[in-house]
matplotlib code that plots the C-alpha trace (Angstrom):
import matplotlib.pyplot as plt

x = [183.9, 184.6, 183.2, 186.7, 187.5, 184.4, 185.4, 187.6, 191.2, 191.1, 188.2, 189.8, 192.9, 190.8, 189.0, 192.3, 194.1, 191.2, 191.9, 195.7, 195.9, 194.3, 196.5, 193.8, 191.5, 194.2, 194.7, 191.0, 190.9, 193.8, 191.6, 188.7, 189.9, 193.1, 192.9, 192.2, 195.1, 197.6, 196.6, 196.5, 199.8, 201.4, 200.4, 201.1, 204.7, 205.4, 206.2, 207.3, 207.8, 206.7, 208.9, 208.6, 211.3, 208.9, 206.7, 209.7, 210.9, 207.5, 207.6, 211.2, 210.4, 207.8, 210.1, 213.4, 212.5, 210.2, 212.0, 208.7, 207.6, 211.1, 210.9, 207.7, 209.3, 209.8, 210.0, 211.8, 212.5, 214.5, 212.8, 213.8, 213.0, 214.3, 212.6, 210.9, 210.6, 213.1, 215.6, 218.0, 216.4, 219.8, 220.9, 217.5, 217.8, 221.3, 219.8, 216.7, 217.7, 219.9, 216.9, 214.9, 216.3, 213.6, 214.0, 213.6, 213.5, 215.5, 215.8, 218.4, 217.6, 219.9, 219.7, 222.0, 221.4, 221.8, 224.5, 226.9, 225.1, 224.9, 222.8, 225.8, 227.5, 224.5, 223.5, 227.0, 226.8, 223.5, 223.2, 220.6, 219.5, 217.7, 215.8, 215.4, 217.9, 218.0, 221.2, 221.2, 223.9, 227.2, 230.0, 233.7, 233.8, 233.9, 235.4, 232.4, 230.1, 231.8, 231.6, 227.9, 226.9, 228.9, 227.2, 223.7, 223.4, 219.6, 219.3, 217.0, 216.5, 219.2, 219.1, 222.5, 222.6, 226.4, 228.2, 230.6, 230.8, 233.7, 234.7, 232.7, 233.6, 232.0, 229.9, 228.4, 224.7, 223.9, 220.1, 219.8, 216.9, 216.5, 219.2, 219.1, 222.5, 224.6, 226.8, 229.9, 228.1, 226.3, 229.5, 230.9, 227.9, 226.6, 228.3, 226.3, 223.0, 219.8, 218.4, 214.9, 214.7, 217.2, 216.7, 219.4, 220.5, 221.4, 220.3, 223.4, 225.8, 224.6, 224.2, 222.3, 224.0, 220.9, 218.2, 215.7, 215.9, 219.5, 221.8, 225.3, 226.9, 229.3, 231.0, 233.5, 232.0, 233.8, 231.7, 228.5, 229.8, 230.9, 227.4, 225.3, 227.2, 226.5, 223.6, 221.4, 218.8, 216.7, 216.3, 212.7, 212.0, 214.1, 213.6, 215.5, 215.2, 215.7, 215.0, 218.1, 218.4, 221.9, 223.4, 221.4, 222.5, 226.2, 225.4, 224.2, 221.4, 223.6, 225.9, 223.0, 222.9, 221.8, 218.4, 217.9, 215.4, 213.7, 209.9, 208.8, 210.4, 209.6, 210.6, 210.6, 211.1, 209.8, 209.0, 206.4, 208.0, 211.2, 209.1, 207.6, 211.1, 212.0, 210.4, 213.6, 215.3, 212.6, 213.8, 216.9, 214.5, 213.6, 211.5, 209.7, 206.0, 205.0, 206.2, 205.2, 205.9, 205.4, 206.0, 206.2, 203.4, 200.8, 198.5, 195.3, 192.4, 193.8, 197.4, 196.3, 194.6, 197.6, 200.1, 197.9, 199.8, 203.2, 202.2, 201.1, 204.6, 206.0, 204.1, 205.2, 208.9, 208.7, 206.3, 206.7, 205.2, 201.7, 200.9, 201.8, 200.7, 201.2, 200.4, 197.1, 196.2, 195.2, 198.5, 197.2, 195.6, 197.1, 196.0, 196.6, 197.1, 196.8, 198.2, 198.2, 194.5, 193.8, 191.6, 188.7, 188.9, 191.7, 193.5, 195.3, 198.6, 200.5, 203.0, 205.2, 207.9, 208.3, 210.4, 213.1, 212.8, 212.8, 212.5, 216.0, 215.1, 213.8, 216.6, 214.2, 211.4, 208.0, 206.4]
y = [-61.6, -58.0, -55.2, -54.1, -57.4, -57.2, -53.8, -53.5, -52.7, -49.5, -48.2, -49.2, -47.3, -44.2, -44.4, -44.7, -42.0, -39.6, -40.1, -39.8, -36.5, -38.1, -40.6, -41.6, -42.4, -44.4, -46.5, -47.1, -48.2, -50.5, -52.6, -52.8, -55.6, -57.2, -55.1, -51.8, -52.7, -53.1, -49.7, -47.9, -49.3, -48.2, -44.6, -44.7, -45.6, -43.8, -40.5, -39.3, -35.5, -34.8, -32.4, -34.3, -36.8, -38.9, -39.5, -40.6, -42.9, -44.7, -44.9, -46.3, -48.8, -50.3, -50.6, -51.6, -55.3, -55.2, -54.8, -54.6, -51.5, -50.0, -50.4, -48.4, -45.2, -42.7, -39.4, -39.0, -35.6, -36.0, -34.4, -31.0, -31.9, -34.6, -37.8, -37.5, -41.3, -43.7, -44.9, -43.3, -41.8, -41.3, -44.9, -46.2, -43.9, -45.2, -48.7, -47.8, -45.2, -47.7, -50.0, -47.3, -48.6, -46.9, -43.5, -40.6, -37.5, -36.9, -33.7, -33.3, -30.3, -28.4, -30.3, -31.5, -35.2, -37.2, -39.9, -38.0, -39.4, -36.7, -37.1, -36.5, -39.5, -41.7, -40.3, -40.6, -44.4, -44.9, -46.3, -43.9, -43.0, -39.8, -37.3, -34.6, -33.7, -31.0, -30.7, -28.1, -29.2, -27.5, -30.0, -29.8, -33.3, -32.2, -35.4, -37.4, -34.7, -34.8, -38.6, -38.5, -35.9, -37.4, -40.7, -39.2, -39.0, -39.1, -36.0, -33.4, -31.1, -30.0, -27.5, -27.0, -25.1, -24.8, -21.7, -23.8, -27.2, -29.3, -29.0, -31.5, -33.1, -31.3, -34.4, -34.5, -34.0, -34.2, -34.2, -31.3, -28.9, -27.1, -25.7, -23.8, -22.3, -19.2, -17.8, -19.8, -23.2, -22.4, -21.6, -25.0, -27.0, -25.5, -26.5, -27.6, -28.5, -27.1, -25.9, -24.3, -23.1, -21.4, -20.3, -17.7, -18.0, -14.4, -14.4, -16.2, -14.2, -10.7, -8.5, -5.4, -2.0, 0.0, -2.1, -3.0, -1.8, -2.1, -5.1, -5.6, -8.7, -10.4, -12.7, -12.3, -9.8, -11.7, -14.8, -12.9, -11.3, -14.7, -16.1, -13.1, -12.8, -16.4, -16.9, -20.0, -20.1, -22.8, -20.8, -19.7, -19.5, -17.6, -16.8, -14.8, -15.3, -11.5, -8.7, -8.5, -4.8, -4.7, -7.1, -5.7, -2.1, -2.4, -4.2, -2.8, -4.6, -5.9, -7.5, -9.5, -12.4, -14.7, -13.0, -12.7, -15.6, -15.5, -15.4, -16.0, -14.2, -15.1, -12.8, -14.4, -11.1, -10.5, -6.8, -5.7, -2.3, -3.8, -5.7, -2.6, -0.9, -3.5, -1.2, 0.4, -3.0, -4.9, -3.7, -5.9, -8.9, -8.4, -11.6, -11.3, -12.2, -13.0, -11.6, -13.4, -12.1, -14.0, -11.4, -12.6, -10.2, -11.0, -8.5, -7.3, -5.3, -2.0, -2.7, -4.0, -0.7, 1.2, -0.5, -0.4, 2.6, 0.9, -2.3, -0.2, 1.2, -2.3, -2.8, 0.6, -0.1, -3.6, -3.8, -7.6, -8.0, -9.4, -10.5, -9.7, -11.9, -11.2, -13.5, -12.7, -13.3, -16.8, -18.6, -20.4, -17.4, -14.6, -11.1, -10.5, -7.6, -8.4, -5.8, -3.3, -3.9, -5.3, -8.4, -8.8, -12.5, -14.2, -17.1, -20.2, -20.8, -24.0, -24.5, -27.1, -24.4, -24.3, -27.4, -25.5, -22.4, -22.9, -19.9, -18.9, -18.4, -22.0, -23.8, -26.7, -27.1, -28.3, -29.6]
z = [147.5, 148.6, 146.5, 145.6, 144.1, 141.9, 140.4, 137.3, 138.3, 136.3, 138.3, 141.6, 140.6, 139.8, 143.1, 145.1, 143.2, 143.8, 147.5, 147.2, 149.1, 152.2, 153.8, 156.3, 153.5, 151.8, 155.0, 155.1, 151.5, 152.0, 154.4, 152.0, 149.7, 148.3, 145.1, 147.0, 149.4, 146.5, 144.9, 148.2, 149.4, 146.2, 146.9, 150.6, 150.1, 146.8, 148.6, 152.0, 152.3, 155.9, 157.8, 161.1, 162.0, 164.0, 161.0, 159.0, 161.8, 161.7, 157.9, 157.8, 160.5, 158.2, 155.1, 156.8, 156.6, 153.6, 150.3, 148.3, 150.2, 149.9, 146.1, 146.0, 147.2, 144.4, 146.3, 149.6, 151.3, 154.5, 157.5, 158.8, 162.4, 164.8, 165.8, 169.2, 169.8, 171.1, 168.5, 166.1, 163.0, 161.4, 161.8, 160.6, 157.6, 156.9, 156.6, 154.6, 152.1, 150.1, 149.9, 147.9, 144.6, 142.5, 144.1, 141.6, 143.8, 146.9, 149.1, 151.8, 154.0, 156.4, 159.7, 162.4, 163.0, 166.2, 166.8, 164.5, 161.4, 158.8, 155.6, 153.2, 154.7, 153.8, 150.4, 148.9, 149.4, 147.7, 144.1, 143.0, 139.5, 140.5, 138.3, 141.0, 143.7, 146.3, 148.4, 151.2, 153.7, 153.6, 153.2, 152.5, 151.1, 147.5, 146.3, 147.3, 145.9, 142.6, 142.3, 143.3, 140.7, 137.9, 138.4, 138.3, 134.5, 134.6, 136.8, 135.2, 138.3, 140.7, 143.5, 145.1, 148.4, 149.1, 147.8, 145.7, 144.0, 142.8, 139.1, 137.1, 133.8, 130.8, 130.2, 133.7, 134.1, 130.4, 130.9, 133.3, 132.5, 135.8, 138.1, 141.4, 142.3, 142.8, 140.1, 141.1, 141.1, 137.8, 136.1, 137.2, 136.3, 133.1, 129.9, 127.0, 128.8, 127.4, 130.7, 130.6, 134.3, 136.5, 140.1, 140.9, 144.6, 145.3, 149.0, 150.2, 148.1, 149.0, 152.1, 153.0, 152.8, 153.5, 155.2, 153.9, 150.3, 149.1, 148.8, 147.8, 146.1, 148.4, 145.9, 143.0, 140.4, 137.7, 138.4, 137.9, 134.8, 133.4, 134.0, 132.9, 129.6, 128.6, 126.2, 126.8, 124.0, 125.8, 129.1, 129.4, 133.2, 135.7, 139.4, 142.0, 145.7, 146.2, 143.8, 141.6, 140.9, 142.6, 140.0, 137.0, 137.5, 136.4, 133.1, 129.9, 128.1, 125.3, 128.0, 129.7, 127.3, 130.0, 130.2, 126.4, 126.0, 129.4, 129.1, 132.7, 135.7, 139.3, 142.2, 145.6, 147.3, 150.8, 150.2, 147.8, 147.3, 146.0, 143.5, 142.0, 142.0, 139.2, 136.6, 135.3, 134.9, 133.0, 129.6, 130.2, 129.7, 126.0, 125.6, 129.0, 128.8, 132.4, 135.8, 139.0, 142.5, 145.8, 148.6, 152.1, 153.0, 150.3, 148.7, 150.4, 148.8, 150.0, 149.0, 145.6, 144.7, 145.9, 143.5, 140.3, 138.9, 139.8, 138.0, 135.0, 134.8, 134.5, 131.3, 129.9, 130.2, 128.6, 125.6, 125.5, 129.0, 128.9, 132.4, 136.1, 138.9, 142.6, 145.6, 147.3, 151.0, 150.2, 149.6, 146.5, 144.8, 142.7, 141.7, 138.0, 135.7, 132.0, 129.5, 132.4, 133.4, 136.9, 136.8, 139.3, 139.6, 141.5, 139.8, 141.0, 139.4, 139.0, 141.8, 140.1, 139.8, 143.6, 143.4, 141.6, 143.7, 147.4, 149.7, 150.8, 154.5, 154.7, 152.9, 152.3, 149.8, 149.5, 146.4]

ax = plt.figure().add_subplot(projection="3d")
ax.plot(x, y, z, "-o")
ax.set_aspect("equal")
plt.show()
């Protein structure tokens, strides 16, 4: 009897889950015993998020004739890069994706596929009951998009890349709690849902008028006004893919009902100076407690000391603000200021929010 078969199943599961981040280790555990094989296989096929098409091609080849493996897949992010081996990844995906009947999370990046097979043509035919969905490709086939979204009643997280979306019935997406979209899409989708998180896609709906500091909204101003004047009491977390000063400036505080209950604000702005320039506008977020910035060029020791006074100004203009965090050199660590005081120790923040807030220049996301 192998040692794995002599261990309690609960202990085997703990051992395997502890190695879940290391696929090589999972493959090794799978060959240890029948019990280890079952647990390791469950994790090996639960998720596929690699960006390389070749990796996906190998993965799909294994599940195309094995329905048990296909049923294990819970998370699938289509690759952003092509397959380099012989064989059509698009055609293989068309066969395998409908087999993932237990899929809960699906991401479709912006990519041109070979053989004329485009992900929207595949996804719209799949009988999914998703909880999380990211859709980046631009498509004019709004009829299919409407039918797909209205059938996904279990959807809780939606990130919609195109600039527009077909009109949905008011009862569509009743369980939605997190949305990533521009103003036009948000106005179409949001009805009575109690969303808690909104990622505002301003990057695609704006342009520079004075590079690199000033931007101008490129869409219909009435769409922004319609959204920002809506009050959503459940909304607690808000993020922008660019610093939103250019849309905040025209509105008085009493008009910005959309921001009234926001407690956590993320700024995915590439320029640190634009982040500190937010000070005059923070009073328009009366319930704000935490501000988090992830500049493309993270902080260094020298730059951190230089912005201490700027960060202190953020606290002065908004008395409700308790904490400011800015991405450090290490991509997983943040420099913090609490009640205006810089903290010596760097901290690691949860990155679950990244799912709802992809970086605009990538147009894909990573969990």
